[in-house]
Short mmCIF file of the C-alpha atoms (twelve columns), coordinates in Angstrom:
data_MODEL
# 
_entry.id   MODEL 
# 
loop_
_atom_site.group_PDB 
_atom_site.id 
_atom_site.type_symbol 
_atom_site.label_atom_id 
_atom_site.label_alt_id 
_atom_site.label_comp_id 
_atom_site.label_asym_id 
_atom_site.label_seq_id 
_atom_site.Cartn_x 
_atom_site.Cartn_y 
_atom_site.Cartn_z 
_atom_site.pdbx_PDB_model_num 
ATOM 1   C CA . MET A 1   0.000   0.000  0.000   1 
ATOM 2   C CA . GLU A 2   1.304   3.423  -0.944  1 
ATOM 3   C CA . THR A 3   1.682   6.383  1.426   1 
ATOM 4   C CA . ILE A 4   0.217   9.857  1.830   1 
ATOM 5   C CA . HIS A 5   3.515   11.231 0.497   1 
ATOM 6   C CA . ASP A 6   3.051   9.199  -2.692  1 
ATOM 7   C CA . LEU A 7   -0.441  10.673 -3.021  1 
ATOM 8   C CA . ILE A 8   0.853   14.225 -2.541  1 
ATOM 9   C CA . SER A 9   3.590   13.652 -5.124  1 
ATOM 10  C CA . ALA A 10  1.033   12.324 -7.622  1 
ATOM 11  C CA . VAL A 11  -1.253  15.336 -7.160  1 
ATOM 12  C CA . SER A 12  1.674   17.782 -7.267  1 
ATOM 13  C CA . ALA A 13  2.767   16.317 -10.605 1 
ATOM 14  C CA . LEU A 14  -0.351  17.815 -12.220 1 
ATOM 15  C CA . GLY A 15  1.080   21.299 -11.826 1 
ATOM 16  C CA . ILE A 16  -2.182  22.857 -10.619 1 
ATOM 17  C CA . PRO A 17  -2.925  24.344 -7.165  1 
ATOM 18  C CA . TRP A 18  -3.926  21.923 -4.427  1 
ATOM 19  C CA . THR A 19  -4.545  21.933 -0.691  1 
ATOM 20  C CA . ASN A 20  -4.914  19.265 1.971   1 
ATOM 21  C CA . GLY A 21  -7.971  20.779 3.549   1 
ATOM 22  C CA . VAL A 22  -9.170  24.300 3.067   1 
ATOM 23  C CA . TRP A 23  -7.563  27.425 1.675   1 
ATOM 24  C CA . GLY A 24  -6.185  30.020 4.076   1 
ATOM 25  C CA . LYS A 25  -8.526  32.042 6.272   1 
ATOM 26  C CA . GLY A 26  -10.023 34.906 4.320   1 
ATOM 27  C CA . ASP A 27  -8.699  33.409 1.074   1 
ATOM 28  C CA . ASP A 28  -11.273 32.568 -1.585  1 
ATOM 29  C CA . GLY A 29  -8.923  29.923 -2.936  1 
ATOM 30  C CA . PRO A 30  -7.573  29.639 -6.436  1 
ATOM 31  C CA . THR A 31  -9.513  29.716 -9.646  1 
ATOM 32  C CA . VAL A 32  -10.315 26.372 -11.222 1 
ATOM 33  C CA . PRO A 33  -8.793  23.975 -11.943 1 
ATOM 34  C CA . TYR A 34  -7.577  22.947 -8.509  1 
ATOM 35  C CA . VAL A 35  -7.483  19.895 -6.235  1 
ATOM 36  C CA . THR A 36  -8.482  19.454 -2.602  1 
ATOM 37  C CA . ILE A 37  -7.330  16.396 -0.628  1 
ATOM 38  C CA . LYS A 38  -9.687  15.608 2.268   1 
ATOM 39  C CA . ALA A 39  -9.030  12.994 4.930   1 
ATOM 40  C CA . GLY A 40  -11.766 10.587 5.883   1 
ATOM 41  C CA . ASP A 41  -11.841 7.622  8.225   1 
ATOM 42  C CA . GLY A 42  -8.721  5.799  9.290   1 
ATOM 43  C CA . THR A 43  -7.892  2.382  10.640  1 
ATOM 44  C CA . SER A 44  -4.897  1.410  12.740  1 
ATOM 45  C CA . TYR A 45  -3.266  -1.992 13.002  1 
ATOM 46  C CA . GLY A 46  -0.960  -3.084 15.750  1 
ATOM 47  C CA . ALA A 47  0.310   -5.752 18.061  1 
ATOM 48  C CA . ASP A 48  1.653   -5.862 21.611  1 
ATOM 49  C CA . ASN A 49  -0.004  -2.505 22.406  1 
ATOM 50  C CA . ILE A 50  1.907   -0.725 19.621  1 
ATOM 51  C CA . THR A 51  0.382   0.729  16.470  1 
ATOM 52  C CA . TRP A 52  2.489   -0.332 13.518  1 
ATOM 53  C CA . CYS A 53  0.352   0.863  10.611  1 
ATOM 54  C CA . THR A 54  -2.402  3.422  10.068  1 
ATOM 55  C CA . VAL A 55  -4.337  3.670  6.813   1 
ATOM 56  C CA . MET A 56  -6.607  6.575  5.889   1 
ATOM 57  C CA . ASP A 57  -9.303  7.079  3.314   1 
ATOM 58  C CA . TYR A 58  -8.938  10.280 1.297   1 
ATOM 59  C CA . ASP A 59  -11.075 12.061 -1.255  1 
ATOM 60  C CA . VAL A 60  -9.033  13.727 -3.976  1 
ATOM 61  C CA . GLU A 61  -11.437 16.338 -5.361  1 
ATOM 62  C CA . LEU A 62  -10.707 17.877 -8.763  1 
ATOM 63  C CA . TYR A 63  -12.628 21.082 -9.513  1 
ATOM 64  C CA . VAL A 64  -12.970 22.407 -13.089 1 
ATOM 65  C CA . HIS A 65  -15.369 24.445 -15.226 1 
ATOM 66  C CA . GLY A 66  -17.310 21.932 -17.278 1 
ATOM 67  C CA . ARG A 67  -15.815 18.492 -17.469 1 
ATOM 68  C CA . ASP A 68  -12.125 18.251 -18.358 1 
ATOM 69  C CA . TYR A 69  -11.541 14.677 -19.530 1 
ATOM 70  C CA . ALA A 70  -7.869  15.322 -20.302 1 
ATOM 71  C CA . LEU A 71  -7.172  16.614 -16.784 1 
ATOM 72  C CA . GLU A 72  -9.133  13.727 -15.248 1 
ATOM 73  C CA . ARG A 73  -7.058  11.276 -17.279 1 
ATOM 74  C CA . ALA A 74  -3.840  13.052 -16.231 1 
ATOM 75  C CA . LEU A 75  -4.790  12.687 -12.553 1 
ATOM 76  C CA . GLU A 76  -5.779  9.055  -13.076 1 
ATOM 77  C CA . GLN A 77  -2.450  8.376  -14.786 1 
ATOM 78  C CA . ALA A 78  -0.563  10.064 -11.933 1 
ATOM 79  C CA . LEU A 79  -2.412  7.880  -9.399  1 
ATOM 80  C CA . ASP A 80  -1.779  4.774  -11.515 1 
ATOM 81  C CA . ASP A 81  1.915   5.651  -11.846 1 
ATOM 82  C CA . ALA A 82  2.103   5.972  -8.044  1 
ATOM 83  C CA . GLU A 83  0.336   2.571  -7.784  1 
ATOM 84  C CA . ILE A 84  -2.548  4.116  -5.838  1 
ATOM 85  C CA . TYR A 85  -5.867  2.329  -6.388  1 
ATOM 86  C CA . TRP A 86  -8.764  4.730  -6.943  1 
ATOM 87  C CA . SER A 87  -12.478 4.858  -7.593  1 
ATOM 88  C CA . LYS A 88  -14.235 7.855  -9.113  1 
ATOM 89  C CA . GLY A 89  -17.452 9.876  -9.008  1 
ATOM 90  C CA . VAL A 90  -18.397 12.989 -10.995 1 
ATOM 91  C CA . TYR A 91  -20.754 15.692 -9.688  1 
ATOM 92  C CA . LEU A 92  -22.004 18.957 -11.146 1 
ATOM 93  C CA . LEU A 93  -22.129 21.713 -8.526  1 
ATOM 94  C CA . GLU A 94  -24.626 23.986 -10.241 1 
ATOM 95  C CA . ASP A 95  -24.646 26.650 -7.530  1 
ATOM 96  C CA . GLU A 96  -20.878 27.081 -7.998  1 
ATOM 97  C CA . SER A 97  -20.830 26.441 -11.776 1 
ATOM 98  C CA . VAL A 98  -18.099 23.828 -11.430 1 
ATOM 99  C CA . CYS A 99  -17.686 20.113 -11.970 1 
ATOM 100 C CA . GLU A 100 -16.250 18.082 -9.085  1 
ATOM 101 C CA . THR A 101 -14.552 14.777 -9.862  1 
ATOM 102 C CA . VAL A 102 -13.885 12.825 -6.663  1 
ATOM 103 C CA . TYR A 103 -11.273 10.081 -6.498  1 
ATOM 104 C CA . SER A 104 -11.549 7.894  -3.396  1 
ATOM 105 C CA . VAL A 105 -8.232  6.388  -2.337  1 
ATOM 106 C CA . THR A 106 -6.780  4.623  0.701   1 
ATOM 107 C CA . VAL A 107 -3.140  5.180  1.640   1 
ATOM 108 C CA . ARG A 108 -0.848  4.428  4.546   1 
ATOM 109 C CA . GLU A 109 0.000   7.305  6.858   1 
ATOM 110 C CA . ASP A 110 3.743   7.826  7.389   1 
# 
């Protein structure tokens, strides 16, 4: 299983702005396209009262105007190259006039 650092490297390779949560306070954030990485639930594994591995679910959210198939494919290729398994959902956020493509991944925390 790959790590959160592998995920960050894959997203960084796109060359577009990204954040691991929210943009700075008072900052409206960048214009699209951009990526947000949001942590979900985690699971820890251990033995002898010591945690030896923690895995976390993340949503990698790609925001664009309209649907950008080339950018989606570039992100998918970056995840594939990093050997990160992903599943995908696409949502139109009409009130914000953007398309959100969400990649669900699970990686090991470092």
